[in-house]
N, C-alpha and C positions, 0 to 999 in steps of 0.2 A: 219726387226728388229722391236720388239714389241715398240708401241708409248706406253709411261707413262700415265697410267690413271690418270684421274682427281682426287685431293684429295679430300675426301669426307669431307664435313664439319662437325666439331665435336660440331657446335653451336646450342643447342636444338631449336626445332621449338617451336615457341608460340602457346600457347592453343588457339584452335578455338574459335572464337566469334561468335554472332549471325550474325554479317555482313558477315564474312567468310560463313557462312551457307547460307545466304540469297543469295548471289553471285553465289555461286555453285548451288543453285537451281533457279536461275534467277528471284528470288522475293525479296521483301524489309526485311530489319532486322525486321520491325514491323511485318511483315507477318511469318518469322520466330519464332519471340517472342511468336506471338500466337498461334503457333502450340505446340513449344517446351515447354514454360513455362506458358502457359493459360492466356497471356497478352489479354486484350481487345481491339479489333479492330472494326471500322465501316464497313469493307469490308469483305464479304462473302469468304470465302476459299474452293475452291472446293476439293473433294476428291483426284483428280488427283494432285492438288497441294500440299496438306496435305502430300500425299505419297512421291512427289519428295522431299519435305523438309524433312521428315524425313530419307530418304536413304541419303542425304547429309549429315545431321547430324551424321548418323553411318558412313560414308567413312570419316569424318573429326574426328571422335571421339570427338564430343562436347559435352560438360559437362556443365550443367546450374553452373551458378556463384551463390555460396549460400550465399554469401555477398549481392549481388544484390536482389537476391530473399527475402532475410530477411528483407531487407528494404523496399520493397515492400510490404510484409505482416505485417511488424511491430513485428517481431519476429524472431529469430537467431535460435530457437531450440536448445540453447545451455544454460546450467546452470553451474553455478560456484560453487565452494567449497573452502572456504578459512580458512586456519588454520596457526597454527605454528608449524614447524617442525625445530629442532636444535639438533645437537651432531651427533654422528655417530651410535647412537641406534636404531634399527629397533622399530617403533612407532606401536606396535599391536592395541592399541585402535583406533588409525587413520584407520589402513587397514580394521579393522571390520566395522567401520561405511561407509568408502569409498567402500566396496564392495557391501553394501546396496544401496548406492546411485549411483553407476554405473548400477546394475541391475535395479533399477526403472526406471533410465532414460533410459536405452537403451530399455527397454519395452515400453516406452512411445514414442519412436523415437526421444530421446534427445542426445544430445553429453554433456560431462562431461569435464570443465575446471578447474583444481586444482591452486590455488593461494597460494603458501607456503612462509611465512615469519619467520624471528627470533623472532619478538616479536610482541604483540598485538597494542602497540601504531603505529608501522610501518604499521600496515593493516590498523589502522584508518588515517593514513597520505596519503596512497595510494589509498583508496577508490573509490575517483575519477576517477583515471586512471583503477580501476577494473572495475567498472560501467560505462565504456565509450560507452556503446551500443554493445558490442561483445557477452555480455550474458543478457537472459532475466530476470534472478533472481538468488540470491545469498543465500548459504548456509553458514552459521558461524559454524565451529565446536569448541566447548568448548571455546567460546570467553572469553577472560578476558578483557571486555571493560568496563569502567565507565560511568556515566552521561555526561561527557566532550566528552569521545570519540564516544559517540551514536550519537552525532550532526553531525559526519560525515557520517551517513548512508544517501545514496541517497532518496529522495521522489520518484524518477522516476523509480525505480528498486525494485520489491519486493524482502524481505528478510526472511528467517526462521534461528533460531537457534537451535544447539543441544548442550544441557548442557552449557547453558548461565549462567555466575557467578553473573550477574545481569540482572533484566527486563529491556529490551531495547524497547522503545516506539515504537508501531506499528508492534513489530516484534513477531509472536507467537514462543514459544519455547518448545522444545521436551526434556523430562528429564525422568531419571527412579527414583523409590522410593528406594534411596540410603540409607535413615535413617533406612527404614524397613529391607533392604538387609542385612544392617551392623548387626542389631539388633537379626536377625534370625540366622545369622552366628555365632554370639558371645554367644546367647543362646545355640547353638548346641554345641559349645566346652565347655561351662560350665556344660553342661549335662554329657560330657564325663570326667568330674572330673578336668578340667583344671581351676586354679584359678590365678595363676600368667600369665596373658595374655597379652605381650608386644605389644603394638600397634604402629608401624610405620605408622605416619600418614602424611597427604598432608600438605602444608602450609597453615598458618592461615588464609590467605585472599581468600581461595577457598572454595567456599559454598559446593562444592560436598565432600571435605574433611570433612569439619566441620559437615556435616550431617551423615558421617561415624563416627565421633568421637562421635556424639550424640547417634548413634545406639549401640557402644560399652559400653558407660555409661549406658545406658537404660536397657540393658541386666543385667548387674551387679545389678544395682539396683532391677529389679523385680526379681532376682534370690536372693536378699539379700547378695551378696557377695562384701564386702568392696572393693573399688578401692584404688590401690597405684598409685598416680598420676606421679610418678617417671616412670611408664610404658608405658606414652604417650611421644614419641618422634616424633615431627615435622620434616618434610624434604619435600621431592620432590616426582613425582610420578615415575620415572625412576629408572632402577636397579642401575646405577652408583650412584644415591643419596642413595639407600637403602644400597650399599655397606659401603658407608661413615658413614650413621647413625648407621647402626649395629655395624660395627668396634669400633667405637668411644664410642659408648655406653658400649660395651664389655670391652674395655680399661678402662673405668670409675668404672666398676661394677666388675673387676677381683677379684675371690675368693668368690664373692657371688653367690646365687644359679640361675641357669640357668633358663631363663622363662620356663614355661610348655609349652607355645605356642606363635607363632606371627601371629598376625592378620595385614595383610599388605593392605595398602591404594590401591594398584593395584597389577595386576598380575605382572607386570615387577619389582615392588619393591619386592615381594614374591620371584620371581626367582632369584633376585640379591641376595638374602640372603644366598642362597645354596652356594655359592662360600665361603662367609666368615664362614659360620659354618663348610664347609668340612675343612677348613684350621685351625680351632680349634680342629678337631678332633670330631666335634658333626654330628651326623647323625638323619635325618629325616626319619621315624617320632620316630625313636628307644627314642632319647633324647630329643626331642622336636617336637611339630607339627608346619607346616606353612600353612597358608591359604592366598589367593589372593582376588581379586576383580575385575571382568569385564567379565571372561571367554572366554579368547582369544584362538586363535591356539596354541600359544606355552603353555597356561597353560594346555591345553587339552592333548598336546604331553605329557608333562611331568606329567601328572595325578596329577595337583595340585588341592586341595579342593580350591573352590572360589566362589564368589556370581555371578551369572549370570545376566549381563545386556544385555537387546535384542539389541545390538548395531547395528546389520545389518538391524533389523525391524525398528530402528530410522532413519536409513539411508531413507529406503521404505518410511516412514512417512514424511519425510522430503521433500522427492521429490513430494509427492503427495499434500502436503500443499502448496509448491510453486507453481508448475502447477497451482492449483487452483487459486492462488494469481495473476499469470500471466494471466490466462483466465479473472479473474474478471477486471484486469487493462486494458484489451483490450476491455471489454465490451461483451465477450463470455459467462460469468457466473455471477451470482449475488457474491457479495462480501461474503468473509468468516468472521466470528467472530475471533477478536484476543484474543486468549488464551494458556495457557499452557497446556501441555498432558504430563501427568505422567504415565509411563509405569510400571508394575511390574517387580520386581527381584525374583531370585529363588536361593536357596542354592543347590550348586553342591558338593556332597560328593565325596573325590577321597582319594587314599592312604596316601597322606600327612597330612591327619588329623586322629589321633588314638586316644584312650584313655590315659588318663595322665599317664607317667612313675610311676614306683612305689615307688621310694624315690627321696631324693632330690640329685641335681648335681651341683658340684661348677664350675664357668665359668673358664676355663684354662687361 
């Protein structure tokens, strides 16, 4: 009769420690640490002992404790990225910058931890828990932090911002020349004969949105084309916001002339317009042109005319500045000057922007 076999334990074996390796090799945990982690020791370790420790570590599948090593070296080799993400809409702006961050971080041997919240006041309230030693430095993506919120920024953790809404004390900021980008795009639209250019703008408390409004205005002024203030519509940066903005504006102007073109504050807003226009039987660019701002992956896929912001490059630069600040904090490099860096924008022409239609068209 076959004897029942002992039931194999399903309990996971604990990860091997330096003490385990030391016992297996017949040495102290300190000697094992000296060989495996480069820890200092006053004793000389022979080649034979070193080999025995390495073989024991291999057999036990020992892996160094990253947290312990980070504490010893005073750095975790991990960078943080804090931003706000809300709703069900895919945030293409975030993805473009984030791709740049993780590319540059990986190339520098760094991990990246994302901290996503609903609002920026919540980020400010949670700042102490974010910068609790698990990251070496923090990137703030499009922070809407005021002077009071900025007081929550930690002194012991270097911080870099991308598209900050306000200057933050001691924090270098990376931004793009948004006013110039808007100006160049609207000037191109005016050159194609467009005169009624509806600007679906961002909120009035956003410095980036206001810079794009300024570019829209300057292009009209330099071309000598009068501005109709009714064509400036404030809203948000999302597709959902643009659908509400445009539908409400069309409802309020039913029977009036369809705008020649729409200049949207973001690619998401521009792409959101297509659904509203299609529901009213309007085609792009036959009946009106639509352009965006950002040059995201979805915009490129939809062949949307837009203003290119070097978002991925901004992510790269944020990592480089942050790592320089971390090295300076550890005394490994000289301190870097705190200054904003403004990257250029470019006009990207695509089929959604065409010459003005030949005659007036009423809003259905």
